[in-house]
Structure formats: structure tokens, C-alpha cells
N, C-alpha and C positions, 0 to 999 in steps of 0.2 A: 503573408506570402513567403515563399522560400525558393531556393534554387534546386536544380536537378541533382546536384551532389548530395544535398541533405536527404532527398528521397532515396537515392541509391544507398547512402550510408545506413540510414535507419532500417530500410527493408533488407539490406544484406545482413546486417547484424541480427535482425529478427529471424531470417531464414537460417542463418548459421546456427543460432541457438536452438531453434526448434528441430532442425534436421539432426544436429549432432546429439542432442539429448534423446531424440527418438531412436537413433541408431544404438544408443547405449542402454536403453531402458530394459531390455530383456537379457542382457549379457550377465552371465555368472561372473562374480569377481574372482580374481586369481587366488587360488588356494581355498576357495569356498566349495563345499560339497553340494550345496543347495542354493537356490535362487532366493535372495532376500531383497524384496523391493525397497527396503528402507536404507540399504547400504549405498554409499557413494565411494567410487574409486578415484584415483588420481586424475583420470580424464575429466571427471566432473569438476574437480578443483581447477584444472586448466581452463575449463569453460568459464567458471566464475572469474578467473583472473582476466580472461579476454574481455568480458563485459565490463569488469571493474576498471580495466585499463582505459577503455574509451570513455567511461564516465569520469575517470580521473583527469585525463588530459584535456577535457573540454575547456573552451575559452569563451566567456560571456554567454554561456548557455544556462538558462534557468533564471527565474525572477530574482532569486536570492543569491545568485552567484557572486555578485559584486560585494554584497554584505559579508558573506563568508570569507572571501578573499581579504577584504579590508580588515576584518576582525583577526584573521590569521596574521597578517602583517603587523597589526597593532600589538598582538600578544607576543609575537616572536621577536619584535624589534628591541625588546627589553630582556636581557639575559636572565633577569631575576623575576620574570612575570609570574604572578601568583594566582592560584585558583580563586582566591577571595577577592581579586580585583576585577573579576569578569562575571558574566551571568550564564555561561554555558554549563551544562551538566558535566559531572566528573569524567565520564567516558569520552565525550567529544573533546573536552578540555585536554585530557591526557593525550589524545591523538595529536592535537595541535602542539602540545608541549614536547612530545617525543620527536615529531617532525622538526620542530624548531631546534631542539638540542642536537639533532643529527645534521642540521643545516641543509635541509632539503626544501623543496618548493611546496607551495600550497597544493599542488596536484596530488601529492602523497596523502594528504588528509582526505581528499575526495576518493582516492583509490582505496585507501584502507577502510573507510566507512562503507564503501560499496562492496568490498569483499565480505565484510561481516554481514551486511544485509542480504546479499544474494546467496551466501552460503546457507543462511538460516531459512531463506525461502525454499531453497532446494531441499533442505532437510525436513521441511514441514509436511511434505507429501511423498507418497510412494513414487518410485522412479517412472512407473508407467503413466503417471499423471503429469510429470514435470513438463513435457513438451506442450501440452495444452495449457497448463498453468502459466508458463512463460508467455505463450501467445496472448493470453487474455490480460496478463499484467501489462504487456505492451499496448494492445489495442484498446484496453480500457483506460489508457493514459496514465497508469500508475508509474510506468517507467519514466515518463516525462515529469510527473510531479515528484518523483524520487530524486531528480536532478535539481529540484527546487527546494523541497522540504527534506533536506539531506538528513538531519538528525531524526526527524520523525519517521522517515522511510526505514531507517535502521531499527528504530524502536518497534515499528510495525512488524518487521521481519521476526523479531524475537517474540512478539505477541502472537503472531500466527503460529510460530513453532510451539509456544507454550500451550496451545489448545490441545495438543496431543496428550498433555498431562491432565487436562480436564477429563478427556475421554478415559484415560487410564486411572483416574482418581488418585493422582500422585501430587499431593499438595506441596510437598517440599520442592520438587523439581519445578512445579508451576511457579511458585514464589521466587525461586532462583532465576527463572527465565524473565519474570516481570521485573525483578530487581536489575537484571542485566539490561532490559529495555529502558528502565528509568535512568540508567547511566547516560543515555543519549537523549531521552526526552522524558522529563519528570511527569508529564501528563499520563504516562502509561500506568502509573500507580493507581489511577482511578479505575483500572480494569480488574483489580484484585477481587472485588465482590462478584464478578462474573463466574468465578470458579464455583460458587455455591448455588447457582441457578439450577432448578430441576429441569434440565433440558428435555429429558425423556417424556415429560408431561406437557410440553409447550407446543408440540406440533399438532395443529389442526388446520388443514388446508382451507376449509370453509371460513373459519374465523379469521385466518390470515388474509384471505381475499377481501373480506368485509373491512378489516382494519386498513388494508392497503387502499381500498377504494375511498374510505373516509379521508385518508391522508391526501389523496389526489384532489379531493374536493377542497381541502385546505389550500392546496397549491394554486388552483385555478379560480376559486370563487370567494375566498376569504381574504380580508385585509389583515395581515399579521404584523403590520408596522408597530402597533401598540406593544405587542409582545417583544419585538426587537428592541424597542426603546427601553422597556423595563429590564431586559437582559443587559443592556449597556449600563444601567444603573447598578445592577447586581455585580457586574464585573468591577465597577469602580468601588463598590462597598467591600468586596472580597480582596481587592488588590493590596490593602494595607496589611493583611494577615497571611496571604498565600503567595509565595514567591512565583509560582508558575503563572498565576493570574496577573501578578503585578506587571509583567512585561507587556500585557495587552491593554493596560489602563490607558496608555497614550492613544491607542486606536479608538477606545471607547470615548475618550474626551473629544476626539475629532470626528466621531461618527463613522469611522472607517471599518468598525467591526461588522456593520450591516451593509457593507458595500456589495453591490450586485456583481459578484465574481462569476456567477454562472448565468449565462443568457438562456432564455427559453427558446432555443433554436432546435434544429433537427437532432443534434447530438443529445440534448437534454431529453427530448421526447423519446428518442430511441432507447435511452437507458431506463426511462420510466416503463416502457413496454417490455424491455428485457427483464426488469425486476418482476413484473407481473408474470411473464412467461416462466421464470424460474419457479415461482410459486405453483404454477399450473403443472410443470413437468416434474416437480420434486417428489410427488407422492410415491411413484413407482420406485424411484431410486432410493429414497430413504426407507422404504419398506424392506428393500434388500440389504441396506447398510444402516440400520437404526443407530448404530454406535456413532455415526457421523452427524447426528442431530445438532450438536453444538455449532458446527460450521454454518448450518442452515439457519438456526435461530439467530446467531450473531449477524449474519448477513441481513436477515429480515429487520433486525433492530436498526441497522445502518440505512436500509431502504426507507424506513419510516422517518428517521431523523433527517435524512436528506430531503425528503418531500416537504417537510414542515419548515426546516431551518436552512434551506440551501443558500439563502442570502446572508446568513449570519456567520461570519468568518470563524469565530472562536468555536462554535458548535460544529462548524464544518471541519475544523481540525480534528475534533473528537470523532466525528462521523467517519473519517478516514480509517480509523481503527476497525470499523465494522464493514465498510464497503470494500475493504481489501479482500474480504471473503467472497465477493462476487466472482472474481476470476477463478478462485479455488472451487467454488460450488459449480460454476459453469463447466469447468474441466471435468469434474466428477460426473455431472449429469450427461454431458456429451459422450464421454467414454462409456457410460452405462447404456445409453440408447444405441450406440454403435455396436458394442460388443455383445450385450445381453438381449436388447430389444430387437437387434438387427434392423434398426431404423437407419436408412441411408439418406434421409432427407433433412431431418432436424439439425443434426450436427453441422454438415457442410453449409446449410443455409445460414445458420447463426455465425459461423466462422467467416463466411463471405461478407455478411453485413458488417461484422466487426472490422474486417479488413478495410472496407470502405470508410468506416468511422476513423480508422487510423490514418488513412490518406487525408481525410478532412482535418484531422487534428494536426498533422504535419503542415498542411497548407495554412491553417489558422495559427500556427506557432503556439500550440498548447503549452502553457507554463514557460513560455519564451524558449521553446526547444529549438527554434530555427532562427537563422540558419545554423546548422551544426558547424562549429569551427574548433580548432584545437591548438594547443600551445605546449610544446614539450619542454 
């Protein structure tokens, strides 16, 4: 449960972001002779700063908040702290190092990483999609998980941004983006092979519906405990050679990698239905925008992984890299049905249901997001 202030805060922040970006979406930038939907002006930067400010000053918000703060204090308490004496990736370590050298508080680490993350989320889509994209990042609980999985949330932003270069077939910029993501979470290096997938050949609505149905059978009717146990053993086997896996070995040893983090409640069922609805609604949209198939295929991969491995924490972390495309795909589909299909029911209906899910997520303190409190 939470207090009324927390509801007012999160809802006010969401409305501010959606309304302000909606107002800016069609404006020509100063000095530009034509409208470019991919350009951001200084007002967008100010919006990013606003959201990052409130992420930065939060106090005891997020499951991993205490761990990040403790690590920051440990790193910066020694004036000669070294990169090789800790386990964070170079990018996140550098943020801690710089903030420590400047003798600033831990809030600046959260603030800086949030600026990087939200800037690249904004840059990942055209301006006319940003209001819907932000709405679904919030209501799909990625905003809350971003205050928990700080490093991965930043890496995910660079990964989402990098898909533009898959579409443009620009391998150099794609690799540069993934390397940037790996500076915050090394697991993002596992995403490099996805550049080479033949996305244009992978969309078949009927096949997707069948595969998704089979994965649902696995969720509700099959005992996957044996698979989870073997995955624990695999993590332990790989931990000696792969640094990214090594940090999860202690969870595998204690059996916490297979902890039931996701309950089979109303929110879980709702997202299963939304995933299926996206498959149903995607055909008309992707026919009009076939170049955007990578977003749809990557989302579908995430939906299948989530269905089968929702209880397994390590694969759940990997699944986040694909489920983050659900807000993006939803934003595109709803925009398409509203503007081109002239459908005035589907979009508002989905938005309303997601808004209810957001209220429930706040009430249930998703990712320990509540109560929201801050410390300057």
C-alpha cells in the first residue's frame, strides 16, 4: 500500500511528461525549414532533466536503492578507489568515480544515469510517438523497474536506440550503441547477434499466434521446475569463465534465481492478453510500416521468453531487453489505429486499462516504488 502523496506525485509526473511532449511533437524546431520528427530541441532536454531530477533525489525507492547507495559510499570513501577493485561496468563506475571526485552525493549518480537513459529513449522514436511511448513505459512498470535496475535500464535505452541502425543496416553505429550499452550492463553484448536476424522474413501472424498459444500452455499446464534446476546448474558452470554470469552464481547456489518474482495475478494475466492483442492488431500496422518489423519481432521474442521463464530471474533480466519493445510497439499501433484506421475505441480502451494497471502497480508498490520519498 501507499499514501495519497505517492499517487499524486507519480500521476502528476506522468501527466506532465505526456502533455508536454504531446504539445511539442508537431512543432518545427527553431531555424529549421521543415518538420523533422526525429529532432529534439532544448525543451525536450529540459523534460528529460525534470524526470531525471525526481529519479535522482528519491530516497529508499527501488529494491536495489540501498545496494547502489552502499556501493557508492564504499567506492567514494577511498580517494584512490580503483575500477579493478569493484564489479560495476566501466560506464557506471565512471559515474560513481566522477561524482566522488567532485564530492557530490549519490543522488548525482542516479540523476546522471537517468539523463542518459531517458535521452536515448526519447531519441529512439519519432516525436509524435514519444507521448504514447512515455505513457506505456510508465504504465507497463518499466519506469518503476528503472528505479530498481538502474544500470540495465540505461543499457536498455541504448539498446532500443540501436535498433534504428538495424533498420538502416548500419553495423558500425549499431555496434557503437551496443558497446555504449555494455558500459552500463555487460549483458547487452549478448544482443549483438540480433543485428543479423532476417526480420523481414520472420513476420507471420498465424505462426506467431500458434507459437504464443503453445507458450501459454507451458505457463499454465507444464511443470518447468526441472528446466529451472538445470539452468541453475548451467549458471554455476559458466560462472567460472564469464564475469557477467559470475555475479549471479550466489543466487543459483541459494536457489534464488528461480524465485517467483511474478505472481499469476490480474496484472500478469492482463499482460498475457495484451501480448496476444498486439499480435492480433499488428498485421495492418506492419503492412503500412514494414521497415519497423525488428521492433515487433524483438517484442515477440520477449513475450515468449516471459511466458516460459517468468520465474527464472536471470533469464528475466535478459527478457527485459525484449519486453521493453512492448511500450514502443503499443505506441505505434495505437497511433496507427487512431490516425489512419480512424478507430476511436481500441486506443482509448487499452490506455484506460493500462492506467488501471498503473494504479494497481502503485498500490502494490511495484519494484518497491512506494511510498515515494526524496532527499536533497
